[in-house]
N, C-alpha and C positions, 0 to 999 in steps of 0.2 A: 541930788536925786532927780530923776526925770520929772517932767511936768506932771505926768499922770499921778505921781506919788507925792507931789508937794503938798497937796491938800489932804493927804491920807491921814496924817496924825490927828488932825482935828476931827475928821470923820470917825476915826477909830474910837476916839474918846467919847463922842456922842453916841456911838453904837454899842457901848459897853453893855447896857442893859439888854440889848437884843440877844446876847448870848449867855446871860447869867442863869443860874439855877434859882429854884424857889427861894432859897435862903439868901441869895446874893442880889436879886433885883426884882422889880415888879414884873409880872408876866407880860410879855409882848409876843403876840401870836406871830409865828414865822410866815408872814404874808409875803405878797409880791414885793412890798417895800423893804422887807427884811432881806430878801435875796438881792435886791438892788444895792442895799447898803453893803452886803458882803462882797458883791462883785467889784465894788470900788476899792476894796482892800488889796494890797499886794499879796501875791501867791508865791510861795517858795517851793523848790523841788521836793517831791516826796522821795524820789530816788536821787541820790547825789549825782548819778551819772545821767539823769534826765530820762525822758521817755524814749522808747525804741520802736523799731518797725513792727515788732510783734505786738506791742501795745496798740498801735494803730489798727492792725488787723483785727484784734479782739474787740476794739471799739466798734468797728464796722459790724461785726457779728452781733454784738450786744444791742446795737441800735435797732436791730430787727427782732429783738427778743423782749426788751424791757417794756413795761406797761405803765409805770407811774411817773414820778417827777423827772427821772433821768431818761425817759423815752426819747429817742433820737437826740440825746444830749451828750452821749458818751464820746470822749475823744482820747487821744493817746495819753494826755496828762492825767485825766481822771483814772484811766486804767492803771497807769503807773502807781497812783496812790492806792488803789485797791490791791494791786499786786504786792506792794510793800506790807500792807496789813496781812494779806494771806501768807506771805513768806514768813512774817514774824510768828504767826500762829503755827505754821508748819514747823518752823525751826524750834519752837518751844515744845513740840511733841503733842500738841492738842489736836482734837478732831476737827473735821470740817465745820461742825456746828458752831464752834467757837469763832471761826472766821465769819460765819453768817451773822452772828450776834454783833461782832465788831463792825463789819461792813454796813449792816443795817443802821447802826448808830452814826457812822460817818456820813451816810447818805443824808440822814435827817439833819445832822448838825452843820454840814458844810457842802453837801452834794459832792463828796469825795474831792475836796480841794484843801490844800494846806495853807490856810490863811494866817498871815502875820498881822494881827490887829494893832500893831504899834503899842500905844499906851493902854489899849483895852485889856481887861483882866482875862479874857478868854482868847486863846490862840490855838492854831493847829487843826489837824483833821477832826478831832473830837471836841474842839472848843473847850479844852480843859482850862480850869482857872489856876490861879497862882499857887494854891495849896497842893496841886498835883505835882508840880516840879518847876524848874527854872524855865524861862522863856525858850532858851536854846534847846532844852530837853523836850519841851512840848512841841517844838517845830521839827524835831527829829522823828520821822514817821515810824521807825522801828522802836525807838524808846517809848514814844507815846502810846503805841499799840500795846506794848508789854505792860505799860502802866495801867492801861484800861483792863487788860487781862488780869493783872494783879488784883484789881478791885473786884472783878467778876468772880475770881476764885475765893476771895475773902468773903463776899456776900453770899456765894453759893458753894459752900464747902462740900468735899466728898463728891465732886463732879455733879452736883445737883443741877447745874446749869444745863445739863444734857436733857433735862425733862422740862415740860411746860412750854407755854407760848413764848415766842421770841420777843414780842413787844414789851411785856411786863418785865422781862429780864433786863432789856436795854434801859427801861425806865428806872428800875431800881438802882442801876449803876450811875446813870446820868442825873437823876432827880430833876427831870424837866417839868416845867410848868404846863406842858402840853403832852401828857403821857400817851395819847392816842395816836401820835404821829408815827411811832416806830413800827407798829404792826403792819401798817399800810405798805411799808417799804421792804418788809422781810422777804417777800417772794422774789423781788428784783435782786435783793442781796444774794439770795440763794442761786439765782441764775449767774450772777457775776462770779461767785465763788466756784460754782461748778466748772466754769471755763478755766479759772486761774489755778484751781487746786491741782489739776493734772499737770500743770507746768511747774509747780513749786519745786520739785527736785532737779529741774533741768538747769544746766548752765546757760544763762540767758545773755552772756556777753555777746554783744553785737559784733559779728565778724563775717567777712566774706570777700569775694573778689572785687576788683576795681574795673570800671568801664568809663569810657570817655565819649562825649558828644561834642560836635563842632557846629558853630554858627559862623559861616564864612562871611568875610567882609562884603558888605553890600547885599547880602542875602536877607530875605524876609523871614526865613525860618531855619530850623535846626535840621541837621542830618536825621533821616528817618530812623536809622539804626545806630546803636552804640558800638564802639570798638573796644575789644578787650585790651586792657592795659596790663593787668597782672591777675592771673588765675588763682593765686594763693587764697584759699578759703579761710585763712586765719588773720586777715588784715583787720585791724580795729580802728585805725585812723589814717588819714591821708593829708598831704599838703603838696603844693606844686610851686615851682619857681621857674621863671623863664628869663632868658637873656636876650640881648638885642638881635642875635642872629635867628631868633624864633625857636631855638632849642627849648624843649620842656623837660623838666626833671620832676618825676612823680616820686615823692618820698612816702613810704608806707610803714606803719607800725605793725609788726607781725607778733601776734600774741605769744609771749614767752620767749621771743627770739631777739627783739630789738628793732632797728630801723634798716630797711632795704630801699634802694632806689632804682628806677628805670629811666632811660633816656628816650625821648622821641626825636628822631632825626628830622631836622627841618626840611631836608631835601626830599627824602622818601616819604615823610609824614608817617613813618612806621615806628613802633616801639621796639627797642632792642629785645632779643629773645630772653636774655638772662638778666636777673636782678643782681645788684651788688650790695653786699652788707656793709653798712656804714657805722652802726652802733649795736653792741651786743647786750646792752642793758635790758633785761626782760621786764622791767617795771615801768617803762615809759608809757604814759597815759595819753599824751597829746603832743602835737608837733605843729610848727609853722615854718615856712620857707620864703626866701626872697632872693632875687638876683640883681646884681649891680650892672651898670652900663658897660663896665670893662669885662664882664663875664664872671666876676667873683660870685660864689654861691654862699648863702647863709642858711643854716638849719638850726632851729631851736627845739629842744625837747624838754618836756615836763616830766619830772620824776616825783611822784607824790611823796611828801615828807622831806624832800631834799631841795626842791627848787627847779630852776631853769638852767640848762646847759646850752652853750653856743658852739656850733661847729662852722668853720670857714674853709671853703675850698679856694685855694689860690688859682686865679685865672691862668697864670702862666705855667705853673708846675703841675697843677691838678692835685696837689697835696692837701689833705684835710688836717686842720689843727682843731683843738678843742679846749674849752675852759668853762667854768661855771660863772654865770653872769647874774644870777639872782638866787638868794638862799631862802626866800619865803616858802615855807612848807605847805601853804594853803593855796598855791596857784592852781587854778582849774582849767585855764585856757590861755593860749598865746596867739598872737598875730604879729606880722612883720610887714613893713612897707619901706620902700626906697624912694627918695625924692630925686629930682633931676640932678642935684649937686652931689649925689651919691651918699647923702646922709641917710643912715639906716635908723629906723625907729622900731623898737620892740615894744609891744603892748602886752601886758599881763592882766588877766582877770583873777582877782583874789577873792575867795569866798568870804562874804561878810564885809568886804571892804570896798570893792569897786574895781576900776581899771587904772593902771599905772603905766607910764611910758618912760623909756630911757633912750638916749641918742648914742649912736656909734658913728664916729667920723675919723677918717685917717687912721684907722686901727686902734682908736681909743674910745672907751666907754665914758659917758658923762658920769660924774661922781655920784649923782643921786637920781632917783626916779621921781617923776612928777605925777601927781594924781590928776587924771583928766575926767573921771566920772566916779561919783560916790555911791551909785546904786549898788547895794550889797547883794542883789539877786541875779547878777549877770553870769551866765553859764557858758556862752560861746561868743567869740568876737571875730571880726574881720577888719583889715586895715588896707587902705589904698593910697598911694602917692600918685598924684596926677601931674601931667606935664606943666601945668600952670603953677606948680609948687605948693598946692594945697594938700593937706593931710585929711583923710576921711576915715571915720571910725564907725563901724556897725556893731551894735551890742544887742545880744539876745537876752531879754529880761524874762526870767521864768514866769510863765503864766501871763505875760503881757505882750510878747511879740518882739519885733525888731525895731530898734531906735537908732537914729543916725545923727552924728554931729561932725562938724568940720572945723579944721584949723586953717585960717587964712595965711597969706604970705607974710603977714606981720606977726605970725605965731600966736594969734589970739583964737581961742576956741569959742565957738558959738554954743548955743543951747542944743538940747536933744529934741528931736522931732520923731514921731512914730511914722514908720513907712509900711509896717505890716503888723496888725494887732491880732493875728491868728495865734491863740494861746496854745496850739498844739505843735508849733515849730520846735524841733528838737536841736537843731544845729544850723550854722550858717557858714558861708565862705564868700569872699568878695574879690573883685578885680576891677581894674580900669583899662580903657583902651587909649591909644594915642590921640584919638579925637576928643578926649576929655570926658567921655561917657563913663558912668559908674554902673556896676552890675553886682548884685548880691543874690546869692543862691540860698534858698531856704529849703530845708528838709522837713517835710510834713509826714510823719509816720502814717502809713495807710494810704497816702495820697501821692507821694513821690517828690519830685523836684520842681520847684517854682523859681523863676528868675525875674527879679525886679530890676529894671534898667532906667537910667536917667541920663539923657543927653544934656549937655551944657545949656542952662537956661530953660530947660523943659521940665515937665512933671514926670513922676514915676509911672512906668508901665509894668505890666505883669504878664508872664508867659508860663504855661504849664509845660515844662520841657520833657519830663519823664513821668509816666503814671505808675511805675513800679512801686507798690506800697511797701516793699521790703527794704527800700533804700534807707540807710541810717547815717551816712556821712557823705561829704562832698569836698571838692576843691573847685576853684574858679581861677582861670588865667586869661589875661588879655595879651595877645602877642603883637609884636611890632607890625606884622603883616595885616593886622586889623581883624583877625579871627578871634572869636570868643570860645574858650574851651571850658567845659564843665565835666568834672569827674564824679562818679557815683559809686559808693560802696554798697553792695547788696548783701543783706543778711542771709546766711545759710541756715540759721536756727528757725 
């Protein structure tokens, strides 16, 4: 586990009474100290796909509307949690008022955050105790919302929950030691639901065209405008690979179609007009790419429920071959990095397990994968191999930000250190430059792209590269010519 979470289990045990009902624990008023204790607990995604650019936009809108505890505190993560509640109510066929009741309760219990209390008896959006369901069920935003609604309909049969004040209804379901808390938050819950209810029937799959920005070698800033890479409005994920002649290959997952790629010519610095289809599997959810010194290209695709597949393009013939390299059905993200000796390293983030890595050398995969991080809440990863032979891994921990760890030339991994604790970051990508500098791009829904950089022996710096709040995905590439390239997927929803 990351350092931030090493002390969490002890804290969670001590905080059990903070979240108990009248029957389970002595009353403890949810004061500032209570919220501080909650903030120290790890947060898991409400939406398995994470927050998106639309969540960030709605957070900005709500911050100008809310008046109580969440005033100016909404972010993409909290909106994604509220969205999952509203969607569950909508899919169940209940009215908007049911969503207001549920969101009001979640505001009071967790300020719309999906807390995993470790050994504590109460977990999840509604801080439900063990008798509500298993820990895994209570951390599933859709399941836990439906469990809450089951209790509501049981206690208020014949749709009697449609009448009466919101606060007492929430109290009867939750049996809180502090019943007056709920009514105070009902108006803000209504404002949140008003925005989200209109979106409930909409396909929110983040998708859109791809653009590229360049920071030239020796330049202090980025190009003022982005260059269109691919105008297809159905791209859902992107990855990039470069080879020593500074050619760039942008690989894009197109919803329902598979993977297509485009080449950026190093001489003209222009992208080819037509994309080439490389994989026809319509179920691919995530990809990663890397290039070797001899021009060999590698592409990794994640197929939910099946695992990870590896495609290789021979540098001499240009022919692609394919094989399955990992059968774990719970892989959520992949990254790849090549070291100077052309050893390829594949990293996979597995839901509930952490990050694993496997080596590929001289056309042969190592027999087994090695676990390099045990944090179960990692949702996005980036990997970089530097000229000095070090491997560098960036992990996005849900609700915690970006953490960094490195493997030295003796193949020993160091500990994890935080480099960006913004809990709204939804995805990341990373690259290195020939001068040994590291660069990680963070997507912040509603805010755009931020790039953190670290020169050898220096500290991390931060740049706001693109302010487009609808950006939902990125790639990062460091070319041999010394330029840094950042791609941005812009949501059309």
